[in-house]
Residue, then its C-alpha position, 0 to 999 in steps of 0.5 A: x509609392x515605391x521605396x526605390x530610387x527617387x528623382x530628387x529635384x528640390x531640397x527645402x529647409x524649413x525655418x523662420x527668416x531673420x537674425x532673431x531666429x537664425x540659431x534657434x532649434x526651429x531653424x534646423x532645416x535652414x542650417x541643413x540647407x546652408x551647410x549643403x550649399x557650402x559643401x556644394x560651393x554655391x550661394x543662396x540668393x533671394x528669388x522673389x517669385x519663389x518666396x525664398x533663398x535658392x540655389x542650384x547645386x550639383x550633388x552626386x552628379x545630379x542637379x538639385x535646387x536648394x530652397x529656404x522659404x523667406x515666409x514664416x514657417x506657417x506659410x512654407x507651402x507658398x514657397x514650395x508650391x511656387x517653385x514646384x509649379x514653375x519647374x513642374x516637380x511632383x511631391x515625390x521629387x521634393x525633400x523637406x528638412x525640418x526640426x523634430x521635437x520627438x527625436x532627441x538631439x543627435x538623431x535624424x530620420x528619413x521617411x516619405x509622406x505621412x501626416x503633418x503632426x501639427x507642424x504648421x510648415x508641413x501642414x501648409x506644404x501638404x495643403x499646397x502640394x499634397x503629402x507624398x514628399x520626403x521628410x528628413x527629420x532633425x531631432x532637437x528634443x524636448x525641454x527638461x523644464x520650461x515651455x516647449x515653445x521657448x525651447x524651439x524658439x531658443x538656442x540649443x545648449x552647447x552639448x545639444x548643438x554638438x549632437x545636432x551638428x552630428x545629426x546634420x552630418x548623418x543627414x547629409x550622408x543619408x541624402x547622398x545615399x538617397x540620391x544614389x541608391x534610393x530611400x530604403x538604403x538611406x533609411x537603413x543607413x540611418x537606422x543602423x547607425x542609430x542602433x550602433x550608437x545606442x541612440x533611440x527616438x525620444x518618446x513624447x513627453x520624455x527628455x534627452x538625458x539629464x542635461x538641461x535643454x531650457x531655451x532662453x526667452x527673448x531679451x526683447x518684447x515679442x513682435x507681432x510676428x513672434x506673437x503669431x508664431x508662438x500662437x501657431x506653435x502652441x497649437x502645434x504642441x497642443x495637438x502633439x499632446 
């Protein structure tokens, strides 16, 4: 695939639906799309045929569809396939935004294609449309103690939230560069900024600094949906080692 200027038609944010998950780390993709919609002065509305909330936005002079699947993470591909098939978009017309535990809070990375790394949302999208879509990876870090599953299904600390929001800002600027100047320049911008700020990608199993990123456990019993979600996440993290 060319590293040149892609024709982005769809930006998908991954997450889990419902108020219970709204501010959890695993919903970083939802946060990104919500903020993009706000900046573009559009409102996301439920579209049953696309299995998600969607809106048409003008970004850098280009008309782009925004999508938040209302499936749980592991069925994200159903929503992406539905809208891509309807508009006849190819994988390289699609940017998927998701949380990444192997990047610390404050770091964001952009790439095309690759494996799913055990991420069930990416896995399902890959199974439905292929792997050659673009990915914007929002770092949420690994916990300093406790279970990784509780970490991603919990809320960030105040410090981590600030760092993640900074990464979101970098990500929004990178998307503009991606649309206007292409993938290579957008990737270069992100990597150059990270080097200038002294950021580095967290290696698997390492933590982000000394502050605690332990996520609170749910204050209510697990629902059947959450038990399923936790089982899928456990499989993901076991695969990541």
